[in-house]
VEXDOLUM-638759 format. One line per field, with one value per residue (C-alpha): x, y negated, z; residue number from 1; residue in one letter. Coordinates in Angstrom, 2 decimals. Layout:
VEXDOLUM-638759
xx = c(X;...)
yy = c(Y;...)
zz = c(Z;...)
guvo = c(NUM;...)
mipa = c(A;...)
//
This chain:
VEXDOLUM-638759
xx = c(73.61;70.78;70.98;70.76;67.58;66.03;66.96;65.52;62.29;62.06;62.45;59.78;57.31;58.13;57.76;54.45;53.07;53.51;50.18;49.49;46.29;43.58;41.33;42.01;41.23;38.19;37.46;34.64;34.45;30.96;29.08;26.31;26.23;23.57;22.70;21.88;20.09;20.80;18.87;20.42;20.85;23.00;20.39;19.72;16.24;16.29;18.43;18.06;20.09;22.19;21.31;23.62;26.46;30.01;32.22;35.93;38.61;42.38;44.51;47.33;48.31;50.89;48.69;46.91;44.79;41.72;41.88;38.20;34.76;31.18;27.78;25.62;22.40;18.91;19.44;22.82;24.79;28.01;30.31;33.83;34.36;37.32;39.78;43.12;44.69;45.97;45.11;42.47;40.96;37.28;36.01;33.12;32.35;29.96;28.88;31.08;30.06;33.45;35.61;36.86;35.66;32.32;33.12;34.94;36.09;34.98;37.59;37.57;40.64;40.13;42.51;41.74;43.63;41.99;41.52;37.69;37.03;33.89;34.76;31.82;32.82;31.27;28.31;29.42;27.24;27.46;26.15;23.91;22.80)
yy = c(10.38;11.73;15.15;13.47;11.65;14.86;16.75;13.95;13.91;17.69;17.44;14.75;16.80;20.03;18.45;16.84;20.29;21.67;21.43;21.42;22.09;19.52;18.21;18.58;22.27;24.32;26.26;25.61;26.06;26.17;27.24;26.53;25.01;26.27;24.37;26.33;24.46;25.60;25.02;24.18;27.90;28.42;30.34;29.70;28.20;27.29;27.93;25.99;24.45;21.43;18.54;15.52;17.27;16.09;18.83;18.12;19.72;19.81;20.47;22.91;24.94;22.45;19.36;18.34;15.42;15.87;14.88;14.65;15.04;15.57;15.68;18.77;18.73;19.15;22.93;22.77;23.53;21.82;22.12;20.99;21.14;20.92;22.56;24.03;27.31;27.10;27.23;24.96;24.49;23.60;22.28;20.58;19.68;21.14;19.86;20.94;20.18;21.19;19.28;15.78;14.37;16.18;17.81;20.94;21.76;24.92;25.81;28.24;28.94;29.47;30.60;29.94;32.49;32.13;29.14;29.31;30.97;30.26;30.84;31.16;30.35;32.40;30.56;28.06;28.08;24.94;24.42;21.47;20.69)
zz = c(-12.12;-14.25;-12.57;-9.13;-10.18;-11.51;-8.33;-6.16;-8.18;-7.81;-4.03;-3.79;-5.84;-3.99;-0.53;-1.52;-2.33;1.19;2.97;6.66;8.56;8.02;5.34;1.65;1.22;0.28;3.51;5.97;9.74;11.20;14.26;16.75;20.23;22.66;25.84;28.96;31.74;35.27;38.48;41.84;42.62;39.52;37.52;33.83;33.53;29.81;26.73;23.47;20.61;21.64;19.31;19.04;20.91;20.13;18.67;18.17;15.98;16.46;13.37;14.14;17.19;18.47;18.73;21.91;20.66;18.53;14.88;13.99;15.53;14.46;16.14;16.04;14.05;15.53;15.57;17.35;14.19;13.10;10.11;9.30;5.53;3.18;5.55;4.51;5.59;9.15;12.83;14.34;17.77;18.07;21.38;23.13;26.73;29.26;32.68;35.58;39.15;40.59;38.07;39.00;35.65;35.78;32.41;31.28;27.74;25.95;23.30;20.38;18.23;14.51;11.79;8.15;6.07;2.64;0.39;0.13;3.48;5.50;9.16;11.53;15.12;17.93;19.46;22.08;25.21;27.33;30.86;31.64;35.19)
guvo = c(1;2;3;4;5;6;7;8;9;10;11;12;13;14;15;16;17;18;19;20;21;22;23;24;25;26;27;28;29;30;31;32;33;34;35;36;37;38;39;40;41;42;43;44;45;46;47;48;49;50;51;52;53;54;55;56;57;58;59;60;61;62;63;64;65;66;67;68;69;70;71;72;73;74;75;76;77;78;79;80;81;82;83;84;85;86;87;88;89;90;91;92;93;94;95;96;97;98;99;100;101;102;103;104;105;106;107;108;109;110;111;112;113;114;115;116;117;118;119;120;121;122;123;124;125;126;127;128;129)
mipa = c(X;X;X;X;X;X;X;X;X;X;X;X;X;X;X;X;X;X;X;X;X;X;X;X;X;X;X;X;X;X;X;X;X;X;X;X;X;X;X;X;X;X;X;X;X;X;X;X;X;X;X;X;X;X;X;X;X;X;X;X;X;X;X;X;X;X;X;X;X;X;X;X;X;X;X;X;X;X;X;X;X;X;X;X;X;X;X;X;X;X;X;X;X;X;X;X;X;X;X;X;X;X;X;X;X;X;X;X;X;X;X;X;X;X;X;X;X;X;X;X;X;X;X;X;X;X;X;X;X)
//
């Protein structure tokens, strides 16, 4: 009986140590969102940082719903801190005149491979009409 209790305790401790994507780590994912204004002819007329833009993160490659979100700062920057090793998807929305919802997602996939990694996402350019 005593050996069963020890084995069960070992399994509980061992399974608690396995970590999945998400918060609780020491890595950081950060980037910048730039707004591009278009005229009616489809030409870019202005490009500037996108303040107060919602940026979403999905933990893991198999999930389809976002797990957390943050707003960009005045300079278009965002940062997700305390991430663990794993795969993440970062996304935001841009205007889309041909989409039924009027919005289209812009997605970037990120893989954290080191404990204290700082991953800088390629700049996300979003269209605004």
